[in-house]
N, C-alpha and C positions, 0 to 999 in steps of 0.2 A: 196233774198233781199241784198242790199248793207249794208256795215258796217253802223249802225245807228248813231254812235258817230261822229259828225262833229267837235266839239271843246269843250274845257272847258276853262274858264278863272277865275282868282282869282283877286278880287278887295279889297285889304286891306285898312282899314281905322282905324288908331290907333290900338286898341286891337281887333277890329271887323274885320271879313273877310266875304265877300260875294263871293259865288262861283256860276257861271252860267255854265250849261251843255246844249249844243245844240245837239239835235238828229234829224235825218231825217227818218221818217217812211212813206212809201207810198207817196214819193215825197212831203212830208209836213214837214217843219222845226218846231220844238217845243223847247222852252227854259224852262228849269227848273232851279230853284235857291234855295239857302239856305243861311242864314246869321247866324253867330255865333260869340261868343267871344272866341278868341283863348287862353285866359287864362283859361276859364271854360271847353272848350272841344277841342279835337284835330282838326287840319286842315283836316285830312282824314275823320273824322266823318262828317264835314261840306260838304266835297266833296261827300260823300255817300248820304247824305240827298238831295243834289242838283241832283244827278243822279236819285234817287228814284222819286223826284218831276218831272223831265223831262220824265221819263218812264210813270208815272201816267198821266201826261198831254197828252202825245202822244197816250196812249192807251184809254184815256177817262174813266178811272176807277181807283179806289183806290186799292192798293195792301196791305197796312198796314203801320206800323211804323218801322223805323230803330231800330233793336234790338242791333246792334253793329257791329263793324268790328274788326278783329284781324289779325295782321301780324305774320307769323310764319316761321319756317324752318322744312323741312323734308329731312334728308340727307344733300345734298349740294344745295337744292332748296329752294328759298324763295317764299312765297305765301301769299295771302290775302284771308280771308274768310269774307263774308258779311251775316248777319242774318236779315231777315225781319219778324217781328211779324205780322201775318195776323189778319185781323179784325174778321175772324171766329175763332172758337175754335180749328181749326186744327193745325197741326204741323207748325212750322215756315218754311219759305222759306230760303234755304241756298245755297249760290253760292260761288265759289272759282275761283281764277285766279293766274297763276304763274306770278311772277314779273320780270322774266328775260327778257321779251320782251319789257319792258317799261323803258323809261328814268326817269320817275317820278312815285313813288308809287301811286299817285293819279289816274293815268290812269288805273292801276290794280284794284283799288278800284271801279272805274266806271264799269269796266268789270265784277267784282264779283257781284255788285248789279244787273246788267243786267242778269247775269247768275242765280241769285236767283229768279228774277221775271219770268224768262223763265220756272220755275217750274209750273207757273200758266198761263202764256201767252207766245205764241211763237213769239211775235212781235219783240223780240230782239235776235233771235236765231243765226243770222249770224255775230257773232263778230269775 
């Protein structure tokens, strides 16, 4: 499978931010989006929700809710961790991505969300 992320864009409007994430799975483009108030939540949380929405739309099923994201460091490496709280009573889905490959931390957040949902679905395995 090709890299599923085609693009993401941010559409700011006053204190609100809309994020759109476009993925391609099996030659079909799917757009996921999320809107939030940047005063009440972080830009990266909105990006993560948009990535989760795109993944759910592309897979045609629900994975759960965004539990949160965290940026961190281990040694000299920066990384992001995404947690998806599943609809079932099982363990949350957790994904991570190193940030050194990306110009913008938002791209790492999208990759971490896809990594987390790959615990349940292999649709986004070739990142």
